[in-house]
KOLDRENNU-153447 format. One record per residue (C-alpha): x, y, z. Coordinates in steps of 0.5 Angstrom, whole numbers, plus 500, padded with zeros to 3 digits. Each point is the difference from the previous one (the first is absolute). Example, Ala and Ser with C-alpha at 12.3 -4.5 7.8 and 13.67 -1.06 7.14 Angstrom:
2
525491516502507498
// end
This chain:
318
577930318494496502497499506496494503493502502499504507507501501504506502505504497505496495507501501506499495507499501505501495508498499505499494496497494506497497500492499505494501500494497498495506494505500498498493501493501496500506495504496500494495499495505494503503496503493502507502495499507505500505498500507507501503500506504506505501500497508501493497505502495505503506499494504502496494506504500501500508500492500505500494505505504499495506502494496506504497503505505507498499499502493495504497499506496494505499500498493498493502496502506496504495499495495498495505494506501499500493501508500505504497506503505497507500493497502503495505504505504494505501495495502505496504501506505493502499497494503506497505503507502507498498504501494502494497507500501499502507495494501505495497506503505496500506497493499507497498503503506494497505501493497508501501498502507496494501505495498506503504495499506498493498506497497507500501502501493506505499498507499503500493496494498493504502503506496500496494494496501496507501503503494506504502507499496504501506500500508502507500494502496496496504502503506499507498493499498499496506502505505497506496493496501501497507505505503505494502504495496498493498505497505498505506493498498501493501504500506495505504494496497496507500493500497500504494495504496499495494496501494495494499498498493494504497493497499496505496495494497498494503495498496504497494496498494494503502496504495498505505504502506499505506504506501500506506502507497503505504499507501503504494501507499499502492500506495494500496497502494493500496499499493494501497496497493502499495506495502500502507505494502505502495499507502501499507506495499504505495499506505502496506506496497503507497500503507503493503506500494501508502500499507504493500495496503500496494507497502497499508496493502493502499493498498495504496493499502494503497492500500494502496496506501494504498501506496501504506506496502496497506498493502501495494495502495495496495506496497495497495500507497507501497498507498498503507506498505507502502506496503504501505507497500505500507507499500503498507505505503504500507498504506506505498496503494498507501494503497504505497504495496493498496497504494493504502496495496502495504498498507503496506496495503499493504498493498498497506502493502495494498500493499498497493499494496505500494501496493503502494498500493503502493498501493500504493495505501500502493497494498496497506499504507496495503505497504500506505492499502501492500506501505496505504494494500505495502503504506493501502498493500506497503500505506492498501502493499506501506495503504503507500495506502501505494500507503494504499502506496507497500505502495502496494507501497504498493507500501504501493506495499505499495497496494502493498499502493501507496493504499497495506497503506501496507497502506499498507493501503498501507494500503499502508498496505498500507
// end
């Protein structure tokens, strides 16, 4: 992928490339140049869930995020730390606990308002979460450990947002020209499928390298560079569980400005450098200090139209 001038390694992350109808509708409205990041997609789903806690399915939440269900499951857990079902359950019970403490509503009324079909099912779930029954909780008024609403993105409607990325453990592979990106992605995904990591919450990063697999190389020369792809793994993965041509590495934490782009690279790839230019200009306009030799990242997302390329672009700041 293209790198802005004087930048450091470009990283790429990839998920499922299936397409949902709502994504296609969104793309038509934006002329295939969507600025929406994956963070805003998940935030839109969270906001929708919060307004429909009593009656919400994963399919409806995925639609609110403009994602396929599989992609939504993956990114919801990857970005929030909760499975989708776990988050909904904890939020329902937390809101129920608040209502029990703050009102005199009958337990059955609170149960129905929070999406439970009977007092019995509500009581079982409540006890499993908090270690006491709803009646006991109301009587003793003991402080409970509640799960608050998650906010991933506060900059609603902004073309550029700021994100902090945590430390990530990854398995990596470097592909070389010609077609280094395809080679690297194919090799990593072959391992991820065989090992089962394809079915776990994951993100897939990468960056350009020189012909020796070091640094980020001369990306202006498409015949003389490599590409490193890295898929996130948990700390329980042993180095004996990977093939000899793969490596275990660490992506260090950092703060980034982020924007989204989408287009058909078969006909016009200029939306990518235009996105980088917009990202740099907006970062400078807002007064963010771009990090010297900072990393630049591309995160490959679910496209809104078959054959399109959709990316979130990252640029590291101080």
